[in-house]
N, C-alpha and C positions, 0 to 999 in steps of 0.2 A: 718373709713369705708367709702369708696368712693361711688359715685353714681352708679358706674358700679359693685359694689359688688354683688355677687350672693345671699348672705344672705339678703341684703337690698332689692333686687329685689323680693325675695320670700315673704318678709314681706309686701311690698307694693302691690304685686299681691293678697295676701290673704285678705288684708284690702279692696282693691278695689272690689274684688269678693263679699265679705260679704256686702259691702256697696251697690252694685248693687242689691243683693238679698233683702236687707231691703227696698231699694227704690221701687222695683217692688211690694213688699208686701204692702207697704204703699199706692201706687197709686191704686192698686186694691181695697183696703179697703175703700179709700176715694170715689172712684167711686160708690161702693155699697151703702155707707152711704148717698151720695147726690142724688142718683137716685130718691127716693120718691119726693124730692123737685123739681127735674126736671120734673117729671111726672105731678105734680100739676101745674107747670109753663106753660106747653104746653097742658094742658087738655082742655082749652077753657071754655067758660061759658058766662053768661050774664054780668059779670063785670070783673075787673082786678083780677088776682089771688092773694091771700093773701101771705104775706111773710111767709116763712117756717123756723122753727128753726132746725138746724142741730148740733149735738154734735159729736165732733171728739175725739176719744181716752178717752172719759169720762172726758176730761179736758177743751177743747176748744169748745165754743158754738158760732155758726154763725147764724145770722138772714139774710136769703137769700131772696131777692125779685126775681121775675121771671127772669129778665135780668141777675142778678148776678149769679143765679143758672145755666143758660145756659153758661155764660162765664166761670164759674168754671168747668163745664162739658167739655168744649173745652180744657181748660188748662190741666186737668187731663188726658183726652183721648190722647192728643198730647204727653204729657209727657210719657204716657205708650208706645206709639209708638216709642218715642226716646229711652226708656229703652230697648225695643226689639232690636232696631238697635245696641245700645251700648253693650248689653249683648251678642248678637250673635257674634259681632266682637271680644269682649273680650275673649269669650270661644274659638273662632277659633285661635287667636294668642297665647293664653296660651297653647292650645293643641298642637300647632306646635312649642312651645318653642321659639317664635319669638317676644314676647312682649317687647317693649322698654319703659324705664321710661319717655322718652320725650312725649309719647302719653297719659299719665295719665290724663292730663287736657282735652284732646279730649273726653275721656269717661265721665268725670265729667260734661262737658259743653254741651254735645250732647243733653241731656234731656231738658235743659233750652233753647237751640237754637230751638229745635222742638216745644216747647210750645210757644215761642215768635212768630215763623213763623205761627203757627196755629191761634193765636189770630189775626194776620194781615189778614189771609185768612177769618176768621170768620167775621171780621169787613167789609171786602170787600164784602162778600156775603150778609150780612144784609143791607149794604148801597147801593149796586149796583144791586142786583138781586131781592130783595124784595121791595115792595112799602114802601114809607115813613110812611104810616099809618099801616103797618103790625105789628101785635102783636106777642108776644112769642108763642101764640097758633098756629100761622101759620108755626112754625118751627118744623120739624121732628127731635126729639132728637136722634133717632137711626142713621139717615143719617148724622146729624151733628157730632155725636160722631165718626162715622166711618171715615168721612172725616178728622176730626182733628187727629185721630189716624194714618191715612195714611200719612198726612203731617208730623207728628212727625217721623214716620218710615222712610220716604224717604226725610227727610229735606235736606240732602246733595245733592241729585239729584235735588230737587226742587230749591234750591238756585243756583246751577250751571246752570239749565235751565233758570231761571229768569235772571241771569246775561247775558246769551247768547242772550235772547230775547231783553232785554233792550239795550244791546250794539249794536245790529243790528238796532233796531228802532231809537235809538238816537245817531247814529254814527256821529262824527264830522270830519272835514277835518284834514289832517295831519298838525302838527305844529299849531294847534288851541286848544283853551280850556286849558286843563291841560298841554299841551306842552309849553304854554307860562307862566305858573304859577311857582313860585319858590317853593322849598321844596315839589315837587310832589312825590307821592309814587312810581308810575310806571316810570321806566327809559326808555328813547327813545332807538331805535335801532341805533347803531353807524354806520357811513359810512366813509371810507377812500377815500380821493381825491388825495393826493400827499404825498410824503416823500422827504425831502431834508437833505443831498445830496442823489443822486440816487445810489451812490456807496461809499464804504469805503475801506481804505487800510488794509492790513493784519498787525497783530502785532502792532496795534495802537488803542488807545481808540477812539471810535466813538461817536459823539453826533448827534442824529437825531432829526428832527422836523417833527411830523406827523400832517397833515392838513386834516380836514374833518368836520364832524358835529355829534352831539349827544353825545359828550364826557361829562362825569360827574366825580365827585370826586371818585365815586366807580368804574370807568372804569379801566380796566387792559389791558395793551398791551402785547401781546405774540409774542415772537421772536423765530423762529425755523429754522433749516437748511432745505431748500427746497429740497424735493425729497428723503431724505435718512431716514426719520422716526426716527431720533435720539433724538427727544424731544426738549424741550424748551432751548433757550439760555438765561442765566440770564441777566437782564437789569434793571438798575435803571430808574424810570419814574416819571414824574411830569406833572399833568394836568394844563396847562396854562389857558385855557378857554374852552368853549363848542365846539370850532373849532380847538384847537391846543393842542398837547402833545409833551413833550420832553423826549427822551430816551437817556441813556448813557450806552454803551456796553463796558465793560472792555477789554483791549487788550488781556488778557489771553483767552477770548472766541472767539477771532478772529485770532487764530493761523494757520488757513488754509483757502484756497480760497473756492469759491463756491458761492452759493446764499442764502440769508436770506429771509424768508417769515414773513411778519408783519400782524397781525390782532389786532383788539380792541374788547374786550368783556365787555358788560354791564350785571350785574347780574339781576336776577328776583327780584321783579315782573317787567314785561315788558322786556326791554333790548334785548339782542341777540348778535350775532357775526357779525362783519363787513365783508366786502369783503377783500380779501388779496392783499397786494402789495409786490413786490419782489425787493430787492436791491442786488448788486453784491459785494462780498468781493474780491478785486483785489490785485494781487502781485505788489509790488513797487520795481522796479529794482534799485539797488544801483547806485549812480552817478559815471560815469567814470572820472578818473583823466585826466586832460589836459596834452598835451605833454610837455608844458613849466614846469609844476609842477613836472613832472617826471624827466626832465633834472636837475632841481634844487636839487631834492633829491639825484640823482646820483652824482652831483658835491659835495654835502656835505659829501657824503661817501668818 
């Protein structure tokens, strides 16, 4: 049974749907059970709030001090928001019969990603917006639970926006930072400067050298016939360095004249497509026989 088998996909879809239902039920149950402890932690009074004992499922017993109760509230609320996001997406794709097995881990991890992100937000709020002497009684549990739930629900948008903000605030110059480090995750955008030779003969194997910058082991050179939309011309390639590549085009691909367009593509993340360079495929006229050679041939006859 292959990974693309409809029967396997149906089983995994059923298990994932049941798992999401169980996860949502557990999260709601835990929130209801820990809420009395959260209420005591934020009630205020003359002294510090006492630790509260919470029993989950009649098996697990937790002794929650006020700060631990609030932190658990944030985790459970954000996980519930992540569950709403994952369950909504799951139901949509299953309903449209467009669910792919490659997305199963996305659904499984979305809840944990939302919880982790909400904890970061909670620590930032407690450390940055409340005074250092602030107690748990200064925290509104309803507002904190709502904020954590929204962070979990929109964790994807939140992480994308945070990436955009921090990339803008801490932008570095080109070819600085990661661009100078080896084994970097994001590939640079390639650029072509020259190609040698600038023309190749018909019906002969051509060896080209591309010069530029931003080449990597993952770089791919694409050769196509310029202007006719006939697709790529096969070419063997070898990356020599980050500024040079070698291409070998078999003579069978050069059976007619015209122009060839060359570009270099670096895959994501980062990467991109370079500018295009054009070389000519030229006809080579056969050498004419000399008059003396012609007379010798006639003499031999």
